[in-house]
C-alpha positions in Angstrom: -12.2 -45.8 -6.1 -13.3 -42.5 -7.9 -16.6 -42.2 -6.0 -14.7 -42.8 -3.2 -11.4 -40.5 -3.3 -15.1 -37.6 -3.8 -16.6 -38.8 -0.7 -13.0 -38.0 1.1 -12.3 -35.4 -1.0 -16.9 -33.9 0.2 -15.9 -34.4 4.3 -12.3 -33.2 4.2 -14.5 -30.0 2.7 -16.8 -29.8 6.0 -14.8 -30.8 8.6 -12.3 -28.0 7.8 -12.4 -25.5 11.0 -12.7 -22.1 10.0 -9.5 -19.6 11.3 -10.5 -18.6 14.9 -8.8 -15.2 14.4 -6.9 -13.6 17.5 -8.0 -11.4 20.4 -6.0 -8.6 20.5 -6.4 -5.6 23.2 -2.5 -4.5 23.2 0.9 -4.1 21.4 4.1 -3.9 21.6 5.8 -2.1 18.2 9.6 -2.5 19.2 11.4 0.8 17.3 14.3 1.5 15.3 15.5 5.4 15.3 15.8 6.3 12.0 17.5 10.3 12.7 16.5 12.7 10.3 13.9 10.8 7.9 10.1 11.1 7.3 9.9 7.0 5.7 6.5 6.8 3.8 7.3 3.4 2.1 9.2 0.1 3.6 9.7 -3.6 1.7 9.6 -6.3 3.8 12.6 -9.8 3.2 11.5 -11.5 5.9 11.4 -11.7 10.2 15.2 -9.8 10.1 15.0 -7.4 6.8 13.2 -4.4 5.5 14.7 -2.0 3.1 13.0 1.5 3.2 12.8 4.3 0.8 13.0 8.1 2.8 12.4 11.7 2.5 15.9 13.1 2.0 16.6 11.1 -0.9 18.1 7.9 1.4 17.3 3.8 0.1 18.6 2.0 3.3 18.4 -1.6 4.6 17.3 -2.3 7.7 18.3 -5.3 9.7 17.1 -6.4 13.7 19.6 -9.4 13.9 22.9 -8.4 11.9 23.2 -5.3 12.4 21.0 -3.3 14.0 21.4 0.2 12.3 20.5 1.1 8.8 22.6 1.0 6.4 22.0 4.1 3.8 22.5 2.4 -0.5 24.3 5.3 -1.2 22.6 7.2 -4.6 24.4 10.0 -7.0 22.0 12.2 -7.3 22.5 14.5 -10.6 22.3 18.4 -9.9 22.8 18.1 -6.7 18.9 16.6 -6.0 17.8 14.6 -3.2 14.6 12.9 -4.4 11.5 12.1 -1.2 10.7 8.2 -2.2 7.3 7.5 -1.3 7.1 4.3 -3.6 8.9 1.2 -3.3 8.9 -2.2 -4.7 10.3 -5.2 -6.2 10.8 -8.4 -8.6 12.8 -11.4 -8.7 15.8 -9.0 -9.8 15.6 -6.4 -8.3 14.3 -3.5 -6.5 13.0 -0.1 -7.7 12.3 3.6 -5.7 10.7 6.5 -7.5 10.4 9.9 -6.5 7.3 12.2 -5.7 7.4 15.6 -7.8 9.3 17.9 -10.2 11.2 15.8 -11.6 9.7 12.2 -11.0 13.3 9.9 -10.7 12.6 5.9 -10.8 16.3 3.9 -9.5 16.2 0.7 -10.6 18.3 -0.4 -7.8 20.2 -3.7 -8.5 23.7 -5.8 -7.6 24.9 -2.6 -5.6 23.9 -1.1 -8.3 21.3 2.5 -10.0 20.6 2.9 -13.0 17.2 5.6 -13.6 14.5 4.0 -15.6 12.9 6.8 -16.2 11.9 10.2 -15.6 9.3 12.6 -16.2 9.2 16.4 -15.7 6.2 18.5 -14.8 5.0 21.0 -12.9 2.2 19.1 -12.0 3.7 15.9 -11.8 3.2 13.5 -8.7 3.9 10.1 -8.2 2.6 8.2 -4.9 3.0 4.4 -5.4 4.3 1.5 -7.3 4.0 -1.7 -7.0 4.7 -5.6 -9.0 2.2 -7.4 -10.2 2.3 -11.3 -8.9 4.2 -12.7 -12.8 7.3 -10.0 -11.9 7.5 -8.8 -15.3 4.5 -6.1 -14.8 4.2 -3.2 -12.9 2.5 -0.3 -12.0 3.3 3.1 -10.2 0.7 6.2 -10.0 0.2 10.0 -9.7 -1.7 13.0 -9.9 -3.5 14.0 -12.9 -1.2 16.0 -15.4 -3.5 16.3 -17.9 -7.3 15.3 -16.7 -6.6 11.1 -16.2 -4.0 9.6 -13.1 -0.6 9.3 -14.2 -0.1 5.9 -14.8 3.4 4.7 -15.8 3.4 0.7 -16.5 6.0 -2.1 -17.0 6.4 -5.7 -19.5 9.9 -6.2 -19.0 10.7 -6.2 -15.4 11.3 -2.7 -14.8 13.7 -2.3 -17.4 11.6 0.6 -19.4 8.1 2.1 -18.2 6.0 3.7 -20.1 2.3 6.0 -19.5 -0.7 5.2 -20.6 -2.6 8.1 -22.3 -5.5 9.4 -21.1 -6.9 7.9 -24.3 -7.0 4.7 -22.6 -7.9 5.8 -19.1 -10.5 7.5 -17.7 -10.9 10.8 -17.1 -10.8 12.1 -12.9 -12.6 15.8 -12.0 -10.7 18.5 -11.0 -8.8 18.2 -7.8 -9.2 14.1 -8.3 -5.9 12.9 -6.8 -3.6 10.0 -4.9 -2.2 10.7 -1.7 1.4 9.4 -0.7 1.2 8.6 2.3 1.9 4.8 2.3 3.0 3.2 -0.6 -0.7 1.2 -0.1 -3.2 3.2 -2.7 -1.7 0.5 -4.8 -3.5 -3.3 -4.0 -2.0 -5.9 -7.1 -3.1 -9.8 -7.2 -2.5 -12.2 -9.8 -3.1 -9.3 -13.4 -6.1 -7.6 -11.8 -5.0 -3.8 -9.8 -6.5 -1.2 -7.7 -6.1 1.1 -7.6 -8.0 3.9 -4.5 -8.2 8.2 -5.5 -9.3 11.2 -3.1 -9.9 14.4 -3.0 -12.5 15.8 -5.1 -14.3 12.1 -5.5 -13.1 8.9 -4.0 -13.4 6.6 -6.3 -11.3 2.5 -7.2 -9.4 2.6 -9.5 -9.4 -0.9 -11.4 -7.6 -2.7 -14.2 -8.3 -7.0 -15.0 -5.4 -7.5 -17.8 -2.5 -5.3 -16.3 -3.2 -1.6 -17.1 -3.9 -2.5 -20.7 -8.1 -1.5 -20.4 -9.6 0.4 -17.0 -13.4 0.3 -15.2 -14.1 3.2 -12.7 -16.4 3.0 -9.4 -17.4 5.3 -7.1 -17.1 4.3 -3.2 -18.8 5.9 0.2 -15.8 7.1 1.9 -15.3 11.0 3.1 -14.5 13.1 -0.6 -14.9 16.7 -1.5 -11.9 18.2 -0.4 -8.5 18.1 -0.9 -6.8 16.0 2.4 -10.4 13.3 2.1 -10.7 10.5 0.3 -8.9 7.1 0.2 -5.5 6.4 1.7 -4.9 2.9 1.4 -6.7 -0.5 -0.1 -5.7 -4.1 0.5 -7.4 -7.3 -0.6 -7.4 -10.4 0.5 -8.8 -12.1 -2.2 -9.8 -10.4 -6.1 -13.7 -10.3 -4.6 -13.8 -9.4 -1.4 -11.4 -5.8 0.2 -11.1 -2.3 1.8 -10.5 1.0 1.9 -9.5 2.6 4.7 -9.2 6.9 4.9 -10.5 9.7 6.3 -9.6 13.5 6.5 -6.1 14.3 6.8 -6.5 17.8 7.6 -8.8 16.0 10.6 -7.6 13.2 11.8 -9.4 12.5 15.1 -12.9 12.7 13.1 -14.0 8.8 12.2 -17.0 10.2 9.4 -17.0 7.3 6.2 -13.6 6.8 6.4 -13.5 2.6 6.2 -15.1 1.3 3.5 -15.6 -2.8 2.4 -16.3 -4.3 -0.8 -17.6 -7.9 -1.5 -17.7 -8.1 -5.1 -14.2 -7.1 -6.6 -14.5 -3.7 -5.9 -17.1 -2.6 -7.7 -19.4 -1.2 -5.0 -18.0 -0.7 -1.2 -20.3 -0.3 2.1 -19.3 1.7 4.7 -18.1 0.2 7.8 -17.9 1.2 11.6 -19.1 4.4 10.5 -18.4 7.0 13.9 -16.1 4.8 15.4 -12.8 3.8 15.9 -10.1 3.8 14.2 -9.8 7.6 12.9 -8.6 8.8 9.8 -5.4 5.9 8.4 -3.1 5.7 6.2 -1.8 2.0 5.2 -4.7 -0.6 5.6 -3.6 -4.7 5.7 -5.2 -7.8 6.2 -2.9 -10.3 8.1 -1.9 -13.2 6.5 -3.6 -16.6 6.4 -6.4 -14.9 9.1 -9.4 -15.4 5.8 -9.3 -12.3 5.6 -10.6 -11.9 9.6 -7.5 -9.9 11.5 -6.7 -7.1 9.8 -4.5 -3.4 11.0 -3.8 -0.4 10.0 -1.6 3.0 11.6 -1.7 6.4 11.0 -0.4 9.8 12.7 -3.3 8.3 15.3 -1.9 5.4 16.8 -2.5 1.8 14.9 -5.7 -0.2 15.2 -6.9 -4.1 14.9 -9.9 -6.0 13.8 -10.5 -10.4 14.3 -14.1 -9.8 11.4 -12.7 -8.8 8.4 -12.7 -4.7 9.8 -16.5 -4.3 10.8 -15.5 -3.9 13.9 -12.1 -2.6 15.5 -10.9 -1.9 18.9 -7.1 0.8 19.0 -3.8 -1.3 20.4 -1.1 1.3 20.3 -1.5 5.5 19.9 2.2 5.3 18.0 1.7 6.9 15.7 3.8 5.2 12.2 3.0 6.0 8.3 2.8 1.7 7.0 2.6 -1.8 8.0 3.9 -4.7 6.4 3.4 -8.5 7.0 5.8 -10.9 6.9 3.3 -13.1 8.0 0.7 -13.8 10.0 3.3 -12.6 13.5 5.2 -11.0 12.1 5.1 -7.1 10.8 7.0 -3.9 9.3 6.2 -0.7 9.9 7.6 2.9 9.3 7.4 6.8 10.4 8.8 9.9 10.8 12.5 8.8 11.9 11.6 5.3 12.6 10.8 1.6 11.6 9.0 -0.5 13.6 8.9 -4.3 14.5 5.8 -5.8 15.5 5.8 -9.9 16.7 2.4 -10.5 17.5 1.4 -14.5 19.6 
């Protein structure tokens, strides 16, 4: 009986068909206007609902099915501060939003109530993105250096308390190496592993495989050296295979060393589609359940699609967006300047 089971198992493996990626030449994005707000961070709830964090201190709920309009979640800020939110994350208990500059303010939102969970005052403070690991207890946020290392804060109790990692436990950063608060996607977590992409003087990958307790740093060939150059977004389909994208924000039409792929968990990277579409992009995401073959990249220069894991691309929309987040293989939410977008694929 055991031998028969093994034979059947091997037969099923051999007969499993590889995913056949779609040919997508154009897309239609349903657009929803959200006035006087730049939205670089979204958290998808489902195919009809999304929560956003915006530039004017608004955290909002949007549904295209129930109300078809944005509903800001009211926050009372101290000293008339209107924080610029570019980071949003969630676990099973609450939504968390984090502002970019001095003072950095991290709020937890649960049962309609806001609570300040972490604050930081420093002339150089600037936080860029925030995520929770798969276990929901551990969370991470990353910001530009205030000393000679990345600013990284961690939680291990579901977001109730956050603590900053001392520079003695982190790799040293080059002067003028930092991060980009462009799309809340320069962090990727899988299990206990996290990758973070940097830019400016250097374009490197910070990696930890134990919830941020210890760290490694790896070089990439992504364009670097000047302030607006480097990695703006990363994604991994599994713990081995990942993609990084960015470029030069000051020269967004340039296609030069702005896309790279890794097959060994982020240790080594190689440039793909150099001098070809897409140009500068602020966000890259694998399409779920496509075996890592379908990838979307968005930015102020439009939307591009790859069906071979990022090796080749074609432009599918000229619409400008900052970020994209998938619900499933066929549905995604996007956000941009004064707008949200919904993409439905066939």
